[in-house]
Each structure stands twice: as C-alpha cells, then as structure tokens.
LOPASE-676910 format. One record per residue (C-alpha): z negated, x, y negated. Coordinates in pm, 1 decimal. Each point is the difference from the previous one (the first is absolute). Example, Ala and Ser with C-alpha at 12.3 -4.5 7.8 and 13.67 -1.06 7.14 Angstrom:
residues 2
ATOM         z         x         y
ATOM    -780.0    1230.0     450.0
ATOM      66.0     137.0    -344.0
//
This chain:
residues 216
ATOM         z         x         y
ATOM  -17769.9    3298.8  -17720.5
ATOM      68.6    -334.2     173.8
ATOM       7.5    -348.2    -155.2
ATOM    -136.7     129.4    -335.4
ATOM    -313.7     143.2     165.3
ATOM    -116.5     348.7    -100.5
ATOM     -78.2     227.3     298.8
ATOM    -256.5     278.3     -57.9
ATOM     -71.9     296.4     234.0
ATOM    -317.9     -40.6     208.5
ATOM    -271.3     229.4    -125.8
ATOM    -239.4     161.5     255.0
ATOM    -355.1    -111.6     -26.9
ATOM    -280.8     238.2     -74.1
ATOM     -74.5      61.8     370.9
ATOM     353.2     107.6      79.2
ATOM      23.9     215.9    -313.2
ATOM    -314.5     182.0     104.2
ATOM     126.3      46.5     353.2
ATOM     333.2     145.8    -125.4
ATOM    -178.2     227.4    -237.9
ATOM    -219.7     126.8     281.4
ATOM     302.2      50.5     226.5
ATOM     181.9     191.3    -267.7
ATOM    -297.8     221.3     -51.2
ATOM     -20.4      83.8     370.0
ATOM     364.4      78.2       5.3
ATOM     -30.1     240.3    -290.5
ATOM    -294.6     179.4     157.8
ATOM     190.6      62.0     327.7
ATOM      70.3     376.7       2.4
ATOM     262.4     -38.6     270.4
ATOM     225.5    -170.5    -246.9
ATOM     159.8     209.4    -280.1
ATOM      73.8    -187.2    -320.2
ATOM      62.7     283.4    -240.1
ATOM     303.3     181.6     130.5
ATOM      72.5     338.8    -154.0
ATOM     315.0      42.9    -205.8
ATOM     279.5     179.0     187.7
ATOM      32.5     366.2     -97.7
ATOM     320.7     175.9      95.8
ATOM     -77.7     314.4     200.3
ATOM      74.1     322.5    -162.3
ATOM     268.8     219.0     152.7
ATOM    -156.7     319.0     144.7
ATOM      98.0     316.3    -179.3
ATOM     141.8     163.0     312.6
ATOM     238.2    -296.4      50.9
ATOM     138.9       0.2    -353.7
ATOM     250.0     280.5      53.0
ATOM     139.7    -180.9     302.8
ATOM      34.7    -315.6    -198.8
ATOM     173.1     180.9    -276.0
ATOM     239.2     163.9     238.5
ATOM      86.5    -332.1     169.0
ATOM      49.5    -149.0    -343.3
ATOM     240.0     279.7    -100.5
ATOM     200.5     -66.0     319.9
ATOM      52.7    -360.6     -98.5
ATOM     352.7      38.8    -143.9
ATOM     112.2     205.7     295.7
ATOM    -138.8    -217.0     282.9
ATOM     334.5    -173.1      55.5
ATOM     164.1     338.3      54.5
ATOM    -275.0     107.2     241.6
ATOM      27.7    -320.4     196.0
ATOM     378.7      28.5      48.2
ATOM     -34.7     370.7      75.2
ATOM    -244.1     -77.3     286.6
ATOM     233.9    -277.0     125.7
ATOM     303.6     238.7       0.1
ATOM    -201.6     278.9     166.4
ATOM    -123.5    -234.7     274.1
ATOM     352.9    -134.0      63.7
ATOM     132.5     362.3      18.1
ATOM    -260.1      96.7     258.4
ATOM      76.9    -305.8     211.1
ATOM     371.2      73.3     -15.0
ATOM     -63.3     361.5      98.4
ATOM    -209.4    -103.0     298.7
ATOM     276.1    -249.7     111.7
ATOM     259.3     273.5     -38.9
ATOM    -204.2     240.5     218.9
ATOM     -46.2    -264.8     269.9
ATOM     372.2     -76.3       0.0
ATOM      81.6     374.0      36.0
ATOM    -259.5      39.3     272.8
ATOM    -207.0     242.9    -195.3
ATOM    -356.0      13.6     127.1
ATOM    -261.0     -17.3    -269.6
ATOM    -371.6     -47.1      27.8
ATOM    -290.2       7.2    -235.1
ATOM    -237.0     294.7      63.9
ATOM    -259.0    -217.6     174.5
ATOM     267.9    -167.1     213.0
ATOM     125.5     343.4     109.1
ATOM    -342.8     102.2      98.7
ATOM     -43.0    -317.5     203.4
ATOM     331.7      55.5     172.6
ATOM    -101.0     357.0     101.5
ATOM    -328.5    -127.7     127.5
ATOM     167.8    -274.6     204.0
ATOM     251.6     251.6     140.0
ATOM    -284.7     224.3     113.2
ATOM    -179.0    -285.3     158.5
ATOM     303.1    -111.9     200.6
ATOM     130.8     343.9      96.8
ATOM       1.2     105.8     370.8
ATOM     125.2     311.2     180.5
ATOM     349.1     -19.7     147.5
ATOM     -69.1    -128.0     353.5
ATOM     337.3     101.2     127.9
ATOM     -28.7     358.6    -128.1
ATOM    -355.8      15.2     146.2
ATOM     133.4    -101.2     344.0
ATOM     259.0     272.2      -9.0
ATOM    -256.9     250.9    -113.5
ATOM    -231.9     -95.4     280.1
ATOM     277.1      55.7     250.0
ATOM      64.7     343.8    -138.2
ATOM    -375.5      81.1       6.2
ATOM     -30.1    -132.0     352.6
ATOM     282.8     229.7     113.7
ATOM    -181.0     299.3    -158.6
ATOM    -332.3    -102.4     170.8
ATOM     182.4     -40.9     329.7
ATOM     102.0     366.2     -23.3
ATOM    -363.1      96.6     -75.3
ATOM      59.9      63.0    -368.1
ATOM    -295.4    -207.1    -107.8
ATOM     -67.0     184.6    -319.1
ATOM     354.0     -47.7    -123.8
ATOM      -2.8    -368.9     100.5
ATOM    -316.9     -62.9    -203.2
ATOM     136.7     198.0    -297.2
ATOM     310.0    -227.6      13.8
ATOM    -225.3    -309.4     -16.5
ATOM    -190.9     143.7    -294.9
ATOM     315.7      86.4    -195.1
ATOM     136.9    -351.0      52.5
ATOM    -331.4    -152.8    -109.5
ATOM      10.0     195.0    -321.8
ATOM     355.1    -118.6     -56.1
ATOM    -110.5    -360.9      55.8
ATOM    -286.3      51.0    -250.6
ATOM     248.5     140.5    -251.3
ATOM     197.5    -318.2      31.0
ATOM    -315.0    -195.0     -86.2
ATOM    -136.3     234.2    -264.0
ATOM     290.5     197.7    -139.5
ATOM    -197.1     112.7    -313.2
ATOM    -299.8     109.9     197.2
ATOM     136.3     266.0     235.9
ATOM      26.0     349.5    -131.1
ATOM      84.4     324.2     177.1
ATOM    -351.9     130.8     -66.7
ATOM    -171.6    -281.0     187.9
ATOM    -141.8      74.1     347.1
ATOM     -11.4    -254.4     281.2
ATOM    -365.0     -35.2     -71.7
ATOM      76.1     -86.8    -364.7
ATOM     250.7    -257.7     110.1
ATOM    -243.5    -149.7     252.7
ATOM    -254.5     -49.1    -281.5
ATOM     233.0    -198.5    -222.6
ATOM    -172.6    -319.3     -94.6
ATOM     326.7    -176.6     -65.2
ATOM      87.1       6.6     368.6
ATOM     -97.6    -304.0     204.5
ATOM    -313.5      58.8     200.0
ATOM     158.4     -24.1     342.7
ATOM     298.5     214.6     -94.2
ATOM    -235.7     260.2    -151.1
ATOM    -211.1      -0.9     315.2
ATOM     303.2      53.0     230.0
ATOM     144.1     276.0    -217.0
ATOM    -333.7     169.2     -15.6
ATOM     -18.0      14.3     373.5
ATOM     346.4     159.4      30.8
ATOM     -84.2     250.3    -280.3
ATOM    -326.7     101.7     166.1
ATOM     182.4      84.5     332.1
ATOM     258.4     203.7    -185.6
ATOM    -263.8     186.2    -197.1
ATOM    -195.6      85.8     311.4
ATOM     321.3     145.1     155.0
ATOM      81.8     198.6    -313.1
ATOM    -329.7     128.9    -115.9
ATOM    -225.3      -7.1     301.4
ATOM     272.0     117.5     233.8
ATOM     -79.1    -295.2     223.3
ATOM     301.1    -101.2     206.1
ATOM      83.9    -371.7     -34.2
ATOM      52.3     -51.3     373.1
ATOM      83.5    -336.8     169.3
ATOM    -316.2    -171.8    -112.1
ATOM      48.7      99.1    -371.0
ATOM     361.0    -104.7      15.8
ATOM     -84.1    -344.0     140.5
ATOM    -274.0     -39.5    -266.5
ATOM     250.7      91.9    -276.6
ATOM     273.9    -220.7     144.9
ATOM    -238.1    -306.3       7.7
ATOM    -107.6      72.1    -356.6
ATOM     368.8       9.8    -111.2
ATOM      69.9    -327.9     175.1
ATOM    -284.4    -159.4    -194.3
ATOM     124.0     161.6    -311.9
ATOM     346.6    -156.3      40.7
ATOM      -5.2    -299.9     230.5
ATOM    -339.2    -179.6     -32.1
ATOM     -10.3    -137.2    -350.1
ATOM    -178.5     302.6    -133.1
ATOM     164.9     -50.0    -344.0
ATOM    -108.6    -359.3     -60.9
//
C-alpha cells in the first residue's frame, strides 16, 4: 500500500489460464517424471544374519575390554620383535623363509677355488694315464656341488642318472653334469675305457659346470 492506494495482485487472463492448465496437464502425463513416491519401507533383516546381530549385541558391554586387549596384544608383539632384533635373533614369517631359500638357491655357485684345486688333482691323474679315476673325481665333486645347491634333494639311493634328471638344477648345469655322468656310466657298465678323448670331454663339461655361469 502506498499513498492510501490499494494494490491488488494481477490476475491472469483467460488465455494465460488456459495455457497454464494445458502445460500442467502435459507435465502430469509425462511418464518420465514420478510424482507419487512410494513410502520408505525399512528392509527386513535376513534370518541368517539375525544370530550374528544378536551375538554382536551381546558383546556390547565387553567391547571396551576387547579393544584394550587387542591394543595390549599388538604392543606386546611389537616389543617382542624389537627385542629379537636387538638380540640379533633371526625371525621370518613362513613365506619370507621360503623366499629367502629360493633367493639363496638362485645365487648359489660352486666354490671356484675348490674346483681349480680339484682340476689340478684330476689333471695329475690324467697325466699318469688314470683317466677313469680322473673322471670319477670330477663326478664326485659335481655331486658334492649339487648337494650344496640342493641339500634336501640328494639321497644315497639316487644314481647319477637320477641326479641328472633333477628339474631343480639349472639347465646348463644339468647338461654338463649329464655329460660327465654318461662318460662314467660307460666306463663302469659298458667297460669302455675313458681314454684321453673321454677325459677331455669330461673336463670341458666340468669347466662349464663350474666356471661358465651354468648356475644362473
């Protein structure tokens, strides 16, 4: 109201009213718009879940004790691990131990110094014409090297052929050992003397077995 004048709201004319009614009707007939929303119904707890809910509910008064029990247990474990580290006691989880064993096998190599001494001894035998003994010496040393790599694999009942077929041996090391074992078997069972050629073949195989990255 201003200056004593009475203000009235503007009323739509007939054309506008008809247009609004038509627009409202179109809006109501649009199926993509939902006007009647269903009332919210709280989902019913499945029967199989009710025992768990009751169990958790029964633990309610004791949750504080469970919480502090877990905290104390965790702190005790941490203190124990720190104590073991300070004392230098080695500890590993089972899967860590398996990984350590695998890594140790992957990085293991025969003792090169011992192999050189052995070759000198075998060369001395071969120089005296004792080729069979020289090749046997190489075979025994090769078996000892394999025992260093696979201590749980070797058993007294295994033959050289069994050892040569071990899938856990690297391919090149297995091939070199197989060649030495074949020469020894021929001398033992076929009564075929090793001779200079057999000796040189076995010696070359042992060099590959030890010195030429056969274990990588």
